[in-house]
N, C-alpha and C positions, 0 to 999 in steps of 0.2 A: 598767451597761453598760461595756464596754471600747472606748476609741478608741485606734487605733494611729496616730501620726503618722510618716509617711515622709520623712526629711529632717532634718538636724541644724544648718542654718544659721539666720540670724535669724527666717525665716519659720517653719520648723519649730519652733524653741524658743519663740517667742513664741506660737504656736498652742497648743502643749502646755500652756504656763503658763495660757493664757486658758482652755482647756478645763478644767484643774484648778481654776482659780477658779470655775468655773460648775458645779463638782461632778462632773465626769466622771472615770472612771478611765483617765486618759490617759498614754500612755507613747510614747517615741520609739524608732524604729529607723533608723539611718543608716549609710551606708557610712563616715562618717568623723566624728569629733568636730568641734566648731565651730573649733578652731584649725587645721584643714586645709580648711575651706570658703572659697569666694569671698568669704563675708561677711567675713573678716579683712582682705581687700585693699580693701574698699569705702571710698569716701571718707566715708560715713556721717554724712550731715547731714539736717536737717529743712528744707528749703526749697522753692521752687516747683517743680512739675512739670506737664507736659502730656501725660503717659501717658493712653491710652485704657483703658477708657471715662471721659470726663471727668467725668460726673456721679457714678459711683463712686468715681473718683480723689479728687474733692473730699472727699466723705464720709470715705473711708479716711484720707487725709491729715489732716484736722481732728481725727478721733478719735485718731490717733496723736499729734498734737501735744498733746492733752489729757493723754495718758497720759505723754508726755515731761516735760511741765510738772510733773507730779506726782513723776516719777522724778528730776528735776534737784534736788529738794530733798534727795536722799540722795547725799553724795558718793561713795559706795561704787559707784553705778550706772554711772558713767562718761558720764553724760548732763549736758551743761552748756549754758546759753543762750548764743547766738551771734548777733550781729547781722551781716547780710550785705548786701553790695551786689552785685546782678546788672546787668551792663552790657551794652549792645548797641550795635552800629555802626548800627543803624537804629533809628528810633523804634518801640519795641513797641507792638503793637495792644493794645487793652483786652483784659485777662484777668478771669476770675472771681476770680482771687486778690485783685484790688483790692477786692473786695466783702467781703473779711475785714478784721479790725482788725490783722493781722499783716503786711501788705503795703502798701507806700506808693509811688507813683510818684515818682521824683527829680526835683527841680526843676533847670533848666538850669544853675544855678549850682553845683549837686551833681555835675554829670556831667563828668568829666575828658575832653580831647581824646585819642584821636579819635573818642570815643563820642557817640551822639546821643541816647541816653535810657537808662533803667534803673529799677530798683526797689530799695528798702530792705526787707529782711525780717527780721523777729524770729522767728529759728529756733533750732535747736539743733545742737550738734556731739556726736557720739558717738564714744567710743574703743572701736572693736571688741573688743579683747583684753579690756578691762575689762568692757565691757557684756555680752558673750556668756558670759564667766564668771560674771558677776552673774545672768543669766538662767538659767544652767545650775544654779547653787546655790539659786535661788529654786525651780526646778522639783523639785529634790530635796527641799527643805523641805516643798513641797506633796504629797510622796509620789510624783512621777514618776519614771520611770527612763529611761536611755538605753542601748540595746543597739546595739553596733556590728556590722555584718554587711551582706552584699550582698543587695539586693532585685532580683531579676530580673523578677518580675511582681507586681503589686498583689494579684492574687487569691490569692497564696501568703502574703500577710501576715495574721498572726492578728489577731484582734479582731471586735467586732461592727460597728463602723464603721472605714473606713480614710481617713485625711485625707493627701492627696498634696501634700506641700510639697517635692518632689524637684528643683526648680530645673531645670537643663538635662536631669537624668535623666528629666523628663516626656516628652521627645521620644520615648523608648522606653516607659516605664511607663505613659504615658497614650495612646501611638500617635498624637501630635500633631507632624505634620510641619512646623507653624508655629514650633515652639520652635526657636531658633538662638542660637549664642554671639555674644557682643558682647565683644571683647577690650578690657580697659581696663589702662592702665599708669599708674602714679602714682610720684612721687619724694617721699622723706622727707627733710627737712632739720631741723636743730635750730631750736627756736623761740626767736627774739631777743626775745621780748615782745610777738607779735602776738596780738590778742584777737578781732578782727573778720575775717570772710571776705569775699572778693571773687571774683566770676565773670565770664568773658566767654563768652557763649553764642552769639556771632555765627556761629560754624562748627559745625554739628551734629556733625561727625566729629572736632573736635579742640578741644572746649571747654577754656579755661583757667580754672584756679581756684587759690585759695590758701585752704586750710582749717587754721586752727590747732587744735592739740590742747595738752595740758598740757605736754608736753616736745618735741614735733616739730611740723612744719607740712607738711601734705600738698598737693603740687603736682600739678596734672593738666592735661590727661589726654587720653584717647583714647576713641574710639567706633568701633572697627573691626569692623562686622558681618561674621561668618562666620569671622573669623580665630581660629585656634585656638593660635597659636604662645604657649608659656607662658615663653619666653626673653625677658629685657628687651632692647629694641632701643636701642642707644646714641644713634642718630640721633634717635630719639624723645625719650630722655632730655634731650639737649641742647635740642630744641625746647620741651620743657616748661619747662626752666630759663629759656629766653630769654622764652618767653610770660608765665610767672608773674612773672618779674622786672619786666616792663612793667606788670603789674597792681600790683605792692608792690615796690619797689625794695629793701626791706630782705632779700628772699629771693635777690636776684641773686648775690651772692658767698659764699653760704653753702656749706659742705662738705655732700656728699650723704651721708646715713645709710644710706638702703637704696632700691632700686628694686623695687617690686613689680608683679606682673602677675596679672589674674585674669580669668576668663570669666563675664560676666553672663549670667543666663538671658533672652533676649529672646524677644519675642512681639508680634504686632500689638496685642494688648490683654491686660490682665491677666486671668487665669481663676480666679474664685471661683464655682464652682457645683457642684451636684449631679450625679453620675453613678452608673451602676450596674455592678458587676462581673459577670463571667460566672456566679458562683455566686449571684447575686441580691442580695448585700450591697451596702449603699451606699457610695459613696466621695464625698468632698468634695475637688474640687481648689483649690490655693492656690498659684499658680506664675505665671511670666511677668512678674515685676516688674522686669527689666532691672537699671538701676542705681538703683532705687527701693525696695529691699527693706526697708531700715530706715525710710525716710519713710512707708511704706504699712502697715508691719508690724502694728501693734495694730488698726488700722481693718479690715484683711483677716481678722485673728483673730477679731474680734467677729463678722464675718459668718459665718465658718466655724462659730463657736458657734451663731449663730441657726439655720444650715441644719441642723446636727445635732441640735438641740433640736426643730426641726420634724419632723425625721425620726423622732425617738423619742417626739414627742407630749409633750416636757416643756415647763416654764414657761420662758420665755425670761428670763434674769436680767440681761442687760444693759440 
C-alpha cells in the first residue's frame, strides 16, 4: 500500500524514512524542498521541552534521542553530542526530565549570577543543512521519492493513506484554527571553539541561547506568536547579540555571518492522530511541533508508523 507524506521539512522527511523502514511504499509531496523550509532556520537541538501533551512529549523526545545517539556515530549525518546548561533566574520546579539519566539539576556552585538554578543536559546538536540532506539521501536509498507541488486539499493527494506533516499548512489542509505562526529569529556567528551550549529560558518570549555547530554558533532567539514578518529585525539582532554575549562572553564581539528568520508551526499541543478524509481514506496527522520539530521527530514518526500499521492491520515493527 502507498502512503503519501505531505510536507518536506524535518517531520515529513523523518516520517517518510520511518515508513519506508517499516516496509511501506512511502513517498513525499511538498510545496518546497527541505532547503526552503523553516527546518533550515531551526536551532535544531535535542534538549528539554515542556510542550503538550507532556506524557507523549516525553516518549517522543526519548525515542528521538535514542535514534540521534545512533546517528551521531555517522559523521555524515550532521548529528553530534552536545552538553548544554539551561539556566533560569528562578529556581526551576521539578520536571519529569530529572527522572532521565540525561538531565541533572545544577548545584549552586555551578550556577552563575544572576541565575538561581538550572540543569545540565546531555543532548545533541543538529546541523540542518547537513542532516536534512542526509535524510533526503537516505529516503532515496530506501526507494522513496519527493515530488514538489502545491497541495490545496488533502483529499486530492494520491495514495491509500495520507500522512499530514504540513506544519503551518495544516491550518488550511486540516482546517485547524489552532495552528499559528511563531516567529523565530537567530543570528549566526563564526565558532571560536565553543563546544557546549547554554540557554536562558527565564523569558518565554525571548529565550537566549548559544548553540555551537561545526563552523558557526547559532545565537537566539525569539518566540513571537502570531508574527509573520520574515525580514530580520536589526533591533532584535542587537538584543540577541547582547543576551548571548552575557551567556558566553566569547560570542560578544564576533562578526555576524547571517541573520535568519522562520515561522515555527505552533499549536496548543502537538497533533499525532488519525482522522478521515471526505472520501473515506485515512489520514494521520503529525504537526504542531512549534520549535521542537527536530527534538520530537523520530518519536512522532514512530507513532505515525504504529497508527498506519494499525489502520492496515499490519504487524507493528517498531
